[in-house]
C-alpha positions, -999 to 999 in steps of 0.1 A, spaced: -600 -303 -193 -567 -300 -212 -580 -322 -240 -611 -300 -243 -589 -269 -244 -567 -283 -271 -597 -294 -292 -611 -258 -290 -577 -243 -300 -574 -267 -330 -609 -259 -341 -602 -221 -339 -568 -225 -357 -584 -246 -385 -612 -220 -389 -587 -191 -390 -566 -210 -416 -597 -217 -438 -607 -180 -436 -573 -170 -447 -573 -194 -476 -607 -180 -487 -592 -145 -486 -562 -158 -507 -585 -173 -533 -606 -140 -534 -574 -119 -540 -562 -143 -566 -594 -139 -585 -591 -101 -583 -555 -103 -596 -541 -86 -565 -510 -108 -563 -489 -86 -540 -515 -86 -512 -521 -123 -518 -484 -132 -514 -481 -111 -483 -511 -129 -468 -497 -163 -477 -463 -153 -462 -480 -143 -429 -499 -176 -427 -467 -196 -432 -446 -178 -406 -446 -191 -371 -456 -170 -341 -428 -152 -323 -437 -135 -291 -424 -100 -284 -402 -96 -254 -404 -64 -233 -374 -71 -209 -345 -47 -204 -314 -47 -182 -306 -19 -157 -272 -5 -150 -264 -34 -126 -273 -61 -151 -306 -71 -135 -335 -79 -159 -365 -56 -157 -399 -68 -168 -423 -42 -154 -431 -13 -177 -428 12 -148 -393 0 -140 -382 1 -177 -393 37 -180 -370 47 -152 
């Protein structure tokens, strides 16, 4: 099952990358270099997940949004 899952993710990642490269070529042909370079930069950066954890007054880590709002 894990092999199948990894194969699907690789296929989707490859399709996404190919779509982005088509977009880059299209922008290059339209002479929109600023947008093209931003797109290339986004493709080259690695994914960084966003953390939504905070500490309360005692130093405990809070993960739940309802606890963080208090």
